[in-house]
N, C-alpha and C positions, 0 to 999 in steps of 0.2 A: 228356474229357481226350485229347488226341492220342497214339496209339500210338508206342511207341519203334520204331527200326529193327529191332532183335531181335524185338521183339513182332510186327511186320509180316511178318518173315521166317519166325518160327516158325508163323505161321498160313497161311502158302502152302501150296497144292495142288501139290505137285510131281509130274511124271510120272517114272516108271521111267527110268533114264538108257538102258537098253538100246531101250526103245520110241523115247525122243526121237530118239536117234541114228540109229535105222534110218527112222522116219517123217519126221523134218525133214531129214535131211542124207544118208540113203541109205547110211549105214555099217552093213554086215552084223553081225549079233551076234558073229560069229567074230573080227571085228576091233576088237571093244570089251573091254577088260578091267576089269569093275566093280570098284569100291571101296566096297561096299556097294550100297544101291539108288539112289543119286542121285549118283553120281560114277564117272567110268571114264577109263581111259587109252585113246588111239587107237592101234591098231599101225601102227608105222612101215612096215613091208613093204607093207601096204594102202595106205597114203598115197602112197608112192613110185610104186604101180602106178595110182593113181586121177588121171586127167588133170584132171579138174575144170574150172570154167567160168572160172577166173582172174577173180575179181570185182574191183569198183572198190574202192581201199583209202582209208579216210578216217581222218586223224590228228586226234586231239582233243588240246589242249594248253590252257594257261590263263595268266593274267597271273601276276604274282610272288605267291606265296601269303602269305596274311595270317592272323592269329587269327579273323578274322571268316569264313574258310572261302570256298572258291570251287565245289567240287562237281564237280572234274573227271571222276572215276570215275562219279558219279551221273549225270553229262550223258552219257558214253560208254554206259552201261547204257540210260539213257532213250532215246537216239537211235537205240540198235540196235533197242531194242523198238517204236519209231515207225517206222522204216523197214520192219520187218516187218509192222506195221499198214497202211501204205500199199501193200502188196503186193511189196516188194523182199525176196527171200530174203537174210537178212541174218545174220552170224556175229559175234560179238563177240570179240575177242582182248586179254585182259588180263594184267598181271602179278600174281603171287601176293603175298600180304601177309607181310612180316616180323613176327615176334613182338615184335622190340625196340618198334617204336612201337605195334602192339597193346596191350601192357602200359604203354607210355610216355605219350606226349602225344598223338599223332595219331590213335590208335584204329585200327580196321579200315580195310579197303580194298575193301570188296565193294559200295560204293554206299550209297545211303541212302534213306528215305523208300519210295515205290513203285516206286523204280528200283535194284533190287539184283540181285547174282546169289546163288544160294542152291545148297546149304545154307549160310548165311551163317558159323555158327558154325565148321564144319568148315574152310572157305576162310580163316578168319582164325586158325585154330589150327594143327593140324597137317597138315590137308589131306590129300595122298596121299604125304606124306614125302618130297618132294623136296629141301626145304631141309636135313633131317636127312642126305640121301644127299651133298648138296654139302659139308656141314660135315664128314661123315666122311672124304670124299675129300680135301678140303683137309687136315684134321688127320693123316691117314695119311701124307701127303707130309712134314708137319712131324715126325712121330714118326720117319719113315726118314732124314731129315736128322741127328738127333741120335744115332739108333742107328749110323748109318754112322760118324760122328765117334767115338762110343764104342769101336767095334770097329777102330780103327786108322786112320780118316780116309784111306783110299786116294786119295780124289780130290783130296785137299789143301785142304779147305775153311778158309778164313781166317774163324774164329768171329767176328770183327769186322765180316765183311761179308757175313753170311747175311741175306737180304732177305726170306726167307719167313717170315711170322708164322704166328700160329694164329687160329681164328676161332669165335665162338659167336653164335647167332641171338638175341642178347639185349642191351639195353643196359646195360653194365657198365664205368663209367669206371675201376674199380679194376684192370681189367686192361688198360688201354692200354700201360702200361711195367711190365713185370716181370722178375725173375730166375728163370731155370730151371735144374733140375739140381743143385740144392742137397741136402746130405746126405750127400755122400762120394763117394769113386770109382765105386761100383756105380750110381750114379746119373748119370754122364755129367760132362762138363764145363760147370760153371757158366757161364752167358752172359746178356747181357741180350736180352729178349725181348719180345713183347706180343701182343696180341689186336685183331682188326679184328671188325666185325659180319659175318656171313655174306654180306650183300648187297654187302659191299665186297670180297669175295673173287674173286681172278682165276678161280677155278674158276667162279664163279657167270657172271662175264662170257663165259668160255669156254662155258659150258652155253648161254648164250642166243645166242652167234654160231656155234655149229657147227651144220653142216648135214647132218650124218650121224654115225653111231657111229665111223665110220674118221676123220673129219674131227675130232671130239671127242678120240679118242685122240693123234692127232698133234698137237694143240694142246696137250693135256695135257703130252706130252712135251716141248715145246719151252718150258715154263715155265722161267724162270731163277730160281733158289732161292738163289743166292749166289756167291761169287768166292772165288779163291785168291789166295794173296799177290801173285801176279804179275797179279792182277785179271783172270784168265780166267774167263768166265762158267761156271758149272755148271748143268745143266738137269736138270729132272725125270727125263729120260729116261737119264741118266748113272747114276742111282739105280735104273734099271729100275722106275720107279714108276707109269708111265702105264697099263699093263695093269691092275693091281689097282684103280688110281683110276677108270678107266673101267667096271671089271666092277660098283663101287659105283654106278655112274649108269646101269646098263643099262636100267633100268626108269624111273628118274627122267626120261631124255631124251624118253619117250614124252609127247606133250600131253595135257592133263587137260581132259575135257569135263564141263561143269555146265550151268545153265540159270539163266534170269533168273525173276523172280516170274511173267512172263507166258509161261513155259515156252518161251522161246526160247533157241537154242543159245548157249554161251559157252565157249571155250577159255582156259583160265588156266595160264600155264606160264611159269616163270622170274620173278625179282623183282629185279634191281639197282636201288638208289637213284640217282636223278638228280643229287643233289647230291655224291655220292662215287664214282658209276660211272655207266654209260652209260644206265640209266633206261627200258629197254624190254624187253618180253617177248621170248621166243625166236622166232629166225628161223623155227624149225620150226613153232611155232604160228602165226604170221601167214602163212607159206606154206599150211599145212594149212587155215587158215579161207579164204583166197584160192581154194582148189581147191573148197571145200565151198559158198561162198555167191556171191551176186551182188553183194554188198557186204559188206565187212569194216570195222568200226569198231574202231580200236585208240587206246591213249593213250601218252603219253610222259610221264614223271614231272615234277612241279613245273612251273614256268613255261616258255615257249617258248624262253627264253635257255639253258636247262639242257636239258630233256627232248627238245624239238623239234630243237633244234641237233644233239645227239648222235644222235637218231634219223635225221637226214638225213646228218651227216657221218661217222657211224659205221656204223650199221645199214644204211642205204640204200646207202652206198658199198660194203660189204661183200657185200651180198645182192642187188643190183639191184633191190629194192623201189622203187617210185616211187608216192608218194600222189598220189589225184587231185584232193583237196581237203583242207582244214584247218577245224577249229572251234577258236575261241578262247572259253574260259569265263572268265567274269566275274561277279561281283555287284556292285550298286550300294554295297552295304555295305563289300565290300574296296576299291572304287575311292575311297570316302570315307576309308578307312583310309589308302590311300596319299597322300591329300590332306591328312592330318595330323590326322584326327579321333581322338578317344580310343575306346577299345573300347566304353565304356558308353554313348556319344552316337551310335553308327552308325545307329540306327534314326531319329534325327532328320533331317528332310530340311535339305540344306546344298548347294546347287548350286555355290558358290564352291569347296568342298572337292571336291565330284565333278569340278569342272572341272580342279582342281590335281592329282587323282589319276589323271584320265584320260590323264595322259602316259604311264603306265605301260601301259596298254592299247594305246595308240597305237604305242608302241614295239614291242611285241610283234607287233602287226600288220604294222607296217612290215617287221620282221625276217622274218615268214613270207612276205610278198611279195618280199623280196629272195631268198628261197630258191626263188622261182618258184611258190608255191603259192597259189591263189585260196582266200580263207577268208571264213568268216561269224563273227560274234561272237554267242555264245549268253549271254544273261543268265538267269542261274539267279534265278528270281523269289522275293522275299520280300514277306509282306504289307506291310511297312514302306515299299516302294517307291512313289513318287509319280508321277503322270503328267509332271509338270514335269521331274523328273530324267531319267525315261526320253527324254522329248523332246530333252533337252540331249544326253544321249548319242548318240541317234540323229542329231542333227544334225552334232556332232563326227565321227561315223564316215561319214556320208555325204559329207562334205568329203573323206574318204580314198577313196570309192567303195566302201565295206565295208557289206554288210547287216548289220542287227541284228534279232535275233529274240529275243522273251521267251518262255521256256521254264519250263513247270509241271510237268515229270515228277516232281520229287520228291512233289508232292500228288497228281498225276493220272495217273501212269504215262505210257504211250505216248501216250495222249490229249493230254497237255499238251505233247508234243514234236512233234506232227505238222507244224507249221509249220517247225520247225528242219529236220525230215527233208526236206521238199518243197524247201527251200532248199540242203540239202546235195546233193540229187539233181540240182538245176539246176546247182550248181557242178561237180560231179563229171562230168556229160554235156556240159559246155561243151567239154571237151577243151582247156582254157586252162594246165593245169599244165605247167609246164617247169622239172623240179628242177634247181637250181644248189647246188653246194657253197660253203661259206664259204672254202675255200682248196683249192689244188691239190696232188696227191699230192707233186709234186716241191719244193714249197715246203719251207723248212727247218722244224724242230720250233718254233724261236723265231719264225719268221714266222707260222706256224700259229697260235700262241698270240697273237700280237700281233693277227693279223686277227679272230680271235673276240672278244677284247677290245676292239678299236676299233670293228669294224663291228656287233657284236652286243650288246656291253655298254655302248657309248657312252664307252668309256675313251679317255684321250688316249694312253696307252702302257702297257707293261708293265715290269716290274722284277723283279729276282733278286739275292740275294747273291751273291758271287763264286763261292763254292763250288756253289752250285745252278746256276749259269750253265755253269760249267765242266762239270758232270755233264750238263747238256742238250747242251752241245757233245760231249762224248765220246759220248754216244748217237748224236749226228747223225754223228760220224766212224766209229762202229763198225757202222754201216749200217742204223740204225733209223730214220733221217730220213723214210723214205716212210710211217711209220705215222701214222695219224690221232691227234689229240690229244684227252683226255678230261679236261675241266677239273672238278676238285673244289672247289666253292667254296659259300658261303651261298646258299640258295635264296630267301631274303626280299629279296634287293637285286641290281640289276644291277652293284652293286660288290661289295667283299669285306666290306663293313660292313653286317651285317643291319639297323641302323637307320636306313640311308639309303632312303627310300620313293622312290615315283613313279619318276622317270626321271633319275637323277644322270647327269652328263656330266662329262667333263673329269678324272675320277679316274685315278689309276694302279692297276693291277692287279698285285699282288706275288705271285710264284711262290715260295712258302715251301719246296715240296719237289717232287722229281720222282721217279716210279716207272716203271719198265718193265715192261709186262705183255706179254711176247714171246709168249706162248700165245694171248692175246686179241688179239694185234697191234695195241696202241695203247700211247701215252705218257700216263700220268696227270700232270697238272699241278695240284699241291695248292696252293689259294691262301688267303690270308688265315688266319682261325683254324679253319676246318673241320676237324672230326674225323672219322676213319674208324671210330671206336668211340664212338657217343653215350651220353651219360648219361641217367638217368632224370630227370624233373623232382621238384620237391618233393613233389607229390601226384600219383604216377603212376596211369594209368588202371587199373591192377590193383586198386587199393582198391575200386573198385567192381564188380570181376567176381566172380562166384560161381556156385556149381552146387548144386542141391538134392538130395534122397536119390532122385530119380527120373533124375537126371542132366540135368536141365533147366538150361542156362546163362542167367545174367541179368548185366546190366550191360555187355555187349558192345556196341561201337559201331563 
């Protein structure tokens, strides 16, 4: 019987993290702060002084996700291991998992099979406490707002126009819309409030985009938390909150070093979702990895329409990072799902459905090439895949001039991804990457949203209710028009309808809500029915998770 992901991870022979950091990356012991034996934070001062080789950056993305699974993180880890295997000193840079999906529907985010980062249980649970620190910093600001109003409201908050919610790192639909301060005058002034999940917090976005503690504190101070009756913005620095918030994040901002099953280095830091936030690990982590390795393999959340677009239009625009090549992850099963096949029939060969579903892959590939990135399609192998199906896929991709590699890292570790690694090196060293953005800084916010929808999603146009459009126009008039746009929408479709598979075209993307993230310096366009506080499924993953008397965890995946 095949071992589960957690059983494979628990059987791994890990190297002490201080030894790994020194032997593989040249990080001296004094620049590593161990959290136990197998996790450590890297000192920022040492990183600032370390010139590094400035390695090549590889972006791993995927087709639109399906219940069949694609394996993007597994491929990121397997590719990193394989690049090390063929002699390229490689560092993997990943996001930290959120407890919401760990206990919900998606499960963990540490890879799978024989392509995992470890210690898997720690990474998927509390890790080094970064998410807790982010939640505390966010909720400190929430508490300061209500405390300020309770003690006289000198800043003149209009309690109807407080935009700052609270957060918790758990899927809890009951907290989406609540009333706070009930119970009498001693508890403050009752008002409508709500919770988002931590990964949707602007503090998380700032954490991931900040380049130093100074930058972090300045961005935290610039958060707009509400407005006066005259609609004058009130910022966190007006409450003198940024210093205390930054103090809570003083250790969290240091990147986390762990390892793969094959004892290769991995930096895991930050974790915004790509369907409701910008979906990339921290700039600090990526830049650290580029200093420490010849190659860096990183990923952006969900499909290329969400994660990769935001990686390019937000993270690269802000940081100056420039990928040298991209990998698009897909499975034949997932492509057949996009072709209309039911979940129970995905192991059955179906060339017609595969051909229909391939439209999803083709659009993602075309989008990446429009961004100026050479790419390779990595097919995460399943035993049900047939030679005829693979031949059809390669033929369709050959028509676009895109190579296809079948990867078996889930079953075989780095040995199963050697061909993929060699293709990635070929693309990265070709020097053909010429990064392009989806829109210009000087485009209006409305035009930025329209360009993303029409050029990346295949939409005919965008729409918004009059009140939402008026708010977008006001943000433009108030001087925020130069900010990038961060789209919050379903990850399952190019449209805002999660049931529209493959590559729908001609649809209209409706902007339901707009949120200003003045500290992160982008504007969030909330589209369709997407929620910034998810709910748990009928049978959450938590039902399978347990721990025995010796502290050994089971059921985590």
